[in-house]
N, C-alpha and C positions, 0 to 999 in steps of 0.2 A: 502493501502498500505507498504511494506517495504523499507525503504532506506538502500540500500547500501553500507557497508562499508568497507574500504581496515585495516589491520592487522595495529596498530598502529610503526609507525617509518616508514612504507611504503614513499617512498621521491614522490617527481613529476616525474611525465613519461612524453615520447613524447605520440601525439595523437593516434599512432595507438595502444598502452596499453590499449587506455578505449573503443576503438571500440571492443579489443580481449575479453575488462571485461564484454563489456554487451553482445557479442554472447556469450562467457564461461556463465553469467549468468540466459540468454536465454536456454541456451541448458542442463543444467545440475544441475540448482536451480528450480528447480518445487515443490515447497512450498504450491501452491492454492492461492498464493499473485503475485498481480501486484508487479511492482519493479523499483523502482526510484534512482537513482545517480546522481549528479553533480561534473562536474572536471572543470579542465583548463588547459591551454598549453601554452608556450612560442610563441611567433609568425608560424601560420602555416595557409597554404589554404589548403584545402580541398573540393576535386572535385569530383561527385558523379561519381556514378557505370559505366554512361555511358556516361560520358563526353571524349571528346580529350583535353589534357590539352593542345596543340596548340589553339585551339580555346576560352579558358576559360582563361591561366595565363600568364602573364608578367614573364617568367619565368628568365629575367635577370633580372629585378626589383629584384625578390624572393633570388636570389643569393647576388646583392649585398649588401642586405638588411638584410641577414643571416634568411630569411622565410624559413620554411621548407615546403614540398607538399607533400603532401599524397590523396588515394584516400579510398575511402569507399565503402561499398559492398548497401549501398543504391542508388537509385537513385535521382532524384533532381539537384540542380546548386551547384555550385560553390562560397564555401562562407571563409572568413577570422576571422580569431579567435584570440586574447591574453589573456595577462595575466589581462585585463581590461573588458574583458567580460568572461561572462562561456557559460558552455555548460549543457545541460538536456540530459538524457535518459532515456527511460522508457518503460518498456519490461511486454506484459500482454499475457494473453494467449487466448487473442479475436483474428482472423483471418481475417475478413470484413475489408480492407480496410478500408472506409468511415466511419466506427462505430469507430473505433479504433484513426484516426486523429480526432473525430470529440468530444469522451469523450476524449484525450488528450486536446485537444485545449481548449476547455471549463473549463477546471481543470486550465490550465494555466491563461487562461483571469480571471477567478476568481479570483484566487490570488493575481494576478497586477489587478484586481477592488478593492480586498480588502485594497491594501495598497492605494488606491486614484489617480490610474493611470488607464487614460479613454482607455484602452485595447479595441478592436476588434477585431477579425477571418476575413481572409480575403483570398477571392482567393483558391489556391488549396492548400497552407499550411503553408500562414505567419500570426502573427498576427500583430497589428497596433496600432498604437499611434498617435491621430492626422492623420489619411493619413498615413505615414510613419510606413515603416518596423521596427518592433524592435526585434522579432523571426522571424526564418525561419525554417521548417523541413520537415525531410525525413524518410519514413517508408520503410523496407523489411521485408522477413516474410520468417523463418525456420520454421523444420516440428514440427506442435501446438505452436507458438511462433511468437510473432510480436511484431518487437522495433524500436519504433519510435526517433530521434534524432536530436536534433537542436540547435541554438542558443539563448543566450539571452544576447542582450547586452545593458548592465551595461555602459559602458566606451571602447573605445576602439581608436588605434590609424588611424585617418580616413583618413590619409596621407598615410599610407600602403596598408589599406585595397582599395584604389583606386587605387594605383600603381598596387600592385597585382595582383589585377583580371580585365578582360576584357570585361565585360557582352557585346553583340551584341549591336548596337543601337536599333534595333526594338524592341529589351525585354524592354530598357529605356523608347523606346515612349508608349509603352501599358502602361507602370506606369504613365504617363505624367510629365514624369522628362526626366532633361538635364546630370544625373550624380550619380554616386554610392552614392554620399556625399548627391544630394538631397532626394534621396530615404527611407534613413535609420532615425532613433529616436533615441538619447540613453536616458534610465533611469535616467541617474546621471540629469536630467534636468526638471525630473518629481518628483524625493524623496529627501527627507532629511533625508535619511539612507544611510551610507556607502557600501561598495560592501558585504563585508564580513556578518554585518546585515542584506542584500537583501537573502544573501545565507542562513542564520536562519532561516531567516522567511519563504522563499520556500518551506526548508525541514520540517520545522514544519506544514505547512498551508498540504504540501500535503502528510508529510507521519505520521504526530501526533511521537508517540514516538515508532512507529514498528521497528525495526531494524535487519536488517540481517550480522552478520560480517564475511567477509572472512577469511580463514585461510592462513596460508604463502604454505599450499599446494596448496591452492586454486589459490594462487599467480604466483605459479612455473608452472602452468598450463595455468594459461593467458599470460605467457612471452612464451610460444611453441604455441599457436595460433598466439599471435603477430607476429610470424617471416613470418605467409604467409600476413601479412601487410606490413613487410616492404621488400618482395621479388621487384624487378626490373620489373619483367614481369607484376605482378599483378600494381604496383604505374603508368606503362605507357601504360598498355590497350593495347587490340587487335587492331592494323591498318594495315588490310590488303590490297592488294592494288584495286585502284578503277578506272577506264575511265570516270564517272559521279558522281557530286556531288549534291544534291538533297536536299533544305531546304527551311523549312516553318515554322513558330510561328502558333499555331493553339489555342485557347484559351480551358481552362481547360483540357491540354495536357502537352504545355512548347514547347520548340523550340525541333522540329525533323530533323535531318540530314541525309538520305538517301547515303552512299556511296553506288555506285552500281559497278562491274565489269562486263562486257560485252564482247560476241564475237559473232560477227554476229547476231547481236541482240538479242543475250539470256542472262538471267541472270545468270552469273555463282557466283558469291559473291554476298551477301549484306551485310552492316556494320549500323546499325542505333545507332546515337548519338545523345547526347542532354540531358536536363535538364530533361526529361518524368522520369515518375514512374512507373518501371515494378513489376506487380504483377501477371505475369503468365509467363506461359513456351513460349519465345522467340524465340531462335534458334533452340529447337525439335518441336516447334509447327508453329508458323507462318513463318519463316524464313525456314523451311525446304522445307515448298510447294512453295517458290518461285523459287527453284531452275530449272533450263534450263526450266523457264518459259520464253517468249518472252515478251518484256518490251512493250507492249502496250496495251492499256486499256480494250480490251476483253480477253483477254489471263488472264491477272489479276482479274478482274471479276468471271472468271471463278474458280479461285482456293483461294479467298481471303474470309475468311469464315464472314458471313454474321455481328458476333458480334468481337467487339475487344477491348474492355474497361474491360473483362477477361485477357488482356495482358498486355496491356499499358492504364495505366487509362485513362480514357477521350478519348478515340479515335475512334473516328469512321468511318466506311467501304470506304465512301466517302472521306474522308480527306486522306487517308493513299494512296488511290489509284490516287487522283491527287498528291500527293507528288511525287510520284514514276513517271508518266508519264507525268508533267508540270513543268514548270520553270529551265530548264536544262543548267548546268553548266558544262563544261567540266574540268576534272579535270588533 
């Protein structure tokens, strides 16, 4: 695995730069090796591709405390990052989501265990220490390449993390905790090395001496790609009109919220939001099949495919139909 290096003298950047950097490496640097790099940002909230800001982020708190807010192209949940922790990016040719996750998580767990940290893999995308989350990761796919990126909580401002994030109570309850603070662990409590030494060890353990130095021209192209992540429309997301909201937390999937636009009982529009992981064509595939379909179980069973886990990771047909047809909440 190659460690991706920026040219000397490049100063720290906002989070969208690093998201653009991993996408650029995935698209343009096909060296036959997996790629990896570590990055840090000023206080920032990062929400998943399919999440609604209003459901996940306390924007007033973020504004008062100078916390930036950005969207990423991967699915999954909302996270807080600052200079007290680090972010990992992993790029590979592997296409299978479960295989890619499994390989990456096993590498990181092995690295932590080598340092004496009792780390284990858990759930869809987490790494735990003593039952508490120390790393959460997200995945998305580009043509011929896959990207996994996530947090590594060495240390962080817990007051900002609790103030900026607004996870639903059902999600916390499913983890057996009452607050964000209860749910996370910090590596500083398990290690006798500082953050810089931890970064150095992680890079050496995962990549050895393999390096790929980017050029100034690469940085310029990354900055161009970064503009997509800075666009207001991308950050705010797509939130069409709706008349019905249906929400359910599903084991192995996450929280799925269907926002439905209805006319005379027919589906005219649907938006699926939440911390799920998208692995296939949602808009042009599944959602297109539901246009102008009556919102009733019989009609949905006639159009919804038997298999949905190749579109949304872990999603079962019956659970999806139940989501649309039960627990109505008028919007």
